[in-house]
N, C-alpha and C positions, 0 to 999 in steps of 0.2 A: 289491344286489337278489337276488344269491346266496342271502342270509341269511333274505330273504323266502319265495324258492322253499322251501328245507329246511323253513322254519317250517312253510308249508301243507301239505307232504307229510307232516310228523310230526301236524299238527292236523285236517286234513281234506283231500280229494282236489280236484282241479280241478273235477270232477264234481260234488261237492256244493255249491261255491262258485256255479258256473254254473247250477245248480237254483234256489238261492236268490235269485240276482239276475237270472234270466231272460235271461241271455246266453250266447253259445256258449263250450264249453270251450276253444275258440282264441282267443276274446278274453280270457277270464281268463287264459290262459298270456301272452298279450301285454301284459296290464296289470301282471302280476307280472314280467316281464322287462323292463319299463321301455320298450315300444316307444313311437313318438311317434305312430303313428297309429292312437290310440284316443281317441273323443271323451272331453273333461275329464268330462263328467256318468257316463258310463259309467266310467271310472276312479275317481272317487269311490265310485260305487255298489260297484264290487268292493272296494276298500280297505277300505272301512266293513264290508263282511261279513266280510273276513278279520279284522278287529280284533275285531268281535262273537264270532265263534268263538274267537277267543285269548282273551277274557276270560271265556267261558263254559266251557271245557274246564281242569279242574283242573290245576294245575302239576304237572309230574312229581316223584314222591317223590325225595328225595335218597337216594342209595345209598351205603352205608359198608360197604367189603371188609373182612370179618374173617377173619384170617388166625391159624391156630392148627396149627402142621405138627407135631401130636401126636395121638395117640388120645384121643378126648374121654370120658377116665376121670372118677370122682366129684372129681378135682382140677381139670383144665381144664373138665370139662363145667359145673361151677358156674360157672366165669368166663364161658363163652360163653353160660349161659343167663341169666345177669343181663345182659350186654351186650344179648342179643336182646331183653329184656324192655324195657330202659331206651331202646334205640334205637326202639321201637315206641311208647313214650309220647312221645317227642320227634317222632314222624310220619316217622323215616327207616327207609328198608328196608335189611336186611343180605343181606349176599352172603356165604356162609360158605365158606372154603376149609381143611378139617382133613384130617390124616392125616398120617402119618409122610414118606410121598413128597414133601410138599411142602418138606422140609428140604434138598431138592438141585434146587431149581428156581429160576429167575429171575423169579420173580413180583414181586418188587421193583421191577426194570429197567423192566417192562413197565406198571407201575401209572400213571404220569401220561398215557399214552395209550390207557389202557383205556376203552373208550366205556362211558358211562351211571356210572361210578364217580367219586364226589366226594370219597371219603376212604377212610382205612383205620384200623382198630386191628390191631395186631401185637402176637400173646402170644408171649412168649419166643421172639424171631425168632433164628434162628440165624445169620444175617448178621454179618458184621465191621461196627465201627463206621463205618467210612467209606463202606459203601454206604447206612447209614440217614443219614449227613450228605448223599451224593449225591440221596437222594431227598427230603430236605428241603430242598436247594438247587434243585430243581427248581419247587420252590412247592407241591407236593402235600402237603396236609394230612394228618396221621397223628399216634397216640398210642400208644405202647409200654407194654405191660403185662408186668410181671414180667420187666425186660430181662436177658437172658443175661450181658451184659458191662455195665461201667460204661457208662451212655449218654452222647452226645457232649451237652457242655453247652446246646445251644440246641434240642433234641430234648425233646419232653413225654414223660415216663414215671412211671408209677403201680406201688408195688411194696408188699411188706410190711417192715417194720421186723425183717428177719432177724437184725442183731447182737445186738439188745437182747432179743429173743425167745430166741436161744440163751443169751445169758447168763443169763436167767432160768430156764430148764429146768436148767442147770448149777449156779446158786445153790440151787436146789430140792435137788439132789442133795448137795449139799456140806453143806447145813442138816440132812440126815438123817446127816450124819457120814461121807460117803463122801469118800474121798481117791485111793484108786486108780480112777479113773474112765476108760475107755476111751472113743475117738470113732470112730464110724464116718461120715465126712465124705462130701460130695457131690463131684463133679467137679471138680477143680482148676479147670479153664477158667471154671467157672460162678460169676457174682457171689454168687448165693444160698450157694454151697458157702463161696465165700471168707469172706463176711460171717457166716455161721452158725458157722464155724471160729474167726474171730477172737473170736466171741462166747464162745463155750466158752474158749478161750484165756485171755481177760480174767476171767473168773469163777475159773477154776483159779490163776491167777497171785495173784489178790486172796488166795486162800486159802494162798498158798505152796506150790503143786502145780505141778510142770512136766509139760506132756504131752510124753512122749517119742515118738519114731517108733516103738516097739514098741507102743505104745497106740494108734496112729492108722492109719487105713485109709481109703483115698480108693475109692468104687464109683459105680458107675452107680445110681439111685435105684429099685432094684426090691426084690422080696422074694427073689428067688433071689441078687442080689450081697450083700445083706444077712446072708442066712443062710451064705453063703461066708465073709463077712468076719468075722461073729461066731464061726464055728467055729474060724478061726484065733486070734482073740483068747480065745476060752474054753478054747484047749488051753493058752494060756502057763502057766507057773508062775512066781510066784504068779498067780491068775486074779484079773482085775480084779472089784470087787465092784457095779460098774455099768457100763453101755453107753448112751450117749447117741448117738441115730442121728440121720441128716440128715434123713429123712423118716417117715412112718408106715409106709410098706412096708418100707423097711429095717428099721424095728423089728420088723415081724410076723416077717421071716426071722430075726431074733435070736432072737426067741421059739422059733422053729422049731428053731434051732441049741441054744438051752438045753435044749428038751424032749428033744431027742436025745440028749443028756449026763445026762439024769438031773436037771437042775437045776429046783430051784420058783423060779419067780418071783411075788412079789419076795423070797420067804424067803432065797435064796442069791444072787439076781441081780436088781437093779434095771433097768430098762429104759425108756427116754423116746424118744418120736419126735418130729415138727414136722409141723404142717400141720392136724391135726383133721379128717381125711377120716372118712367114714362108718364106714370099717374100724376105726379107733381105738376106738372102742366097742362094736365088735363082737366083739374078740379077747377071750381068757381067760387072765390077766386083762385088763379093760380098760385101754387105753394111757394113762398120762401123757404130754401131748402140749403143743404150742404151738399155738394157734388161729391161724390166718392169715385176715384178714377178704376171703375170696375173690369172694364176691359184691360186696361194697362195693367192692373193686378196678375189677370191671366196671363198677358204677354211676359211679365217679369217673372213669374212662378216658372214658365218654361225654360226661360234664360236661365234661371237658376238651376233647374233640373239638368239643363244639357251639360253644365260646367261639372255638376257631379258625376253625369254618364262618363264625360270625357276625361275623369280621373281629376279633376282639380275642386279646390276649395271654392265656394261660393264667394264672391267678392264682399260680402255682407251677409251674417246669417239672418238677422231680422230686420228686415226692410219695411220702413212706414213710408207710404207716397201720400204727398200731399194732397188735401182737400180744397175746395174752392167754394165760398158763399155766393149762392144765386139769389138774389133778392127780386121776387116777384110781387105780387098783390095783395097777399094774405098778411103782411104786416104794415102797421103805420104808427105815425106818432100818438102818444095817448092825449 
């Protein structure tokens, strides 16, 4: 009966029910609290009114908590916008939590007890795998987009095919005759960083080229860090003929470092990025890069989550979406 009282408080006040049935508020309260001193006919009248209101009132929209503990740049912004649009198509409401301050919160631990939140989509979550496992074992439904570390086996995740994309861009440079290729890789603890570096190494090894520590840098994926790492590489003797970068922002920093040294791109140095954000096409020269299906990642994440919410197992727990090499003006034959 406590459930009935809670339901009526959400759907209609006791006064509304009393006005509709012509009985007192006290009588409505006694019916809903299952008191015995209520005539059977009056009890039926009140309960019928409650049921009518329940059927007439639209069901509460299911709410999906979307967490992106990063600034919504053109990379994360595309993913979040796609998630928002797809959730709306499915009649779901989005509760967005974005910004770098979220990297140091205990949001995941509180999710199963969060009132009015039915599921979650977690973008590049900074938490360790055991925290995701704990959330999964609580029975709370969620999907991970672009996982930072290898996702636990039973957790649904969507990402791009980082390794094959990185191999494609390295193969492109090798096909142009480059053999002295330096790599500015991403953070060592990131799954995407490891996978892209593995793809670069595989392509170079196939061409008989060893990537030496001297030709490798690990950086945070920003323009400033890219410029700093590229400066070190371009001051080496002999200088690399090509630099392949973790992402487009790092590549923009590399273009800056080359320009500061009077080097022409691509005549003196070929530069390639990864992601194909808007910035890649706006640079001079326009960047050769690898296109990630960012919007598709958002749409697929919602589709996976819908299956979980509807009581079905996702079609595949770990989905990797294909990337595409985009050749522009920043790479040329050696």
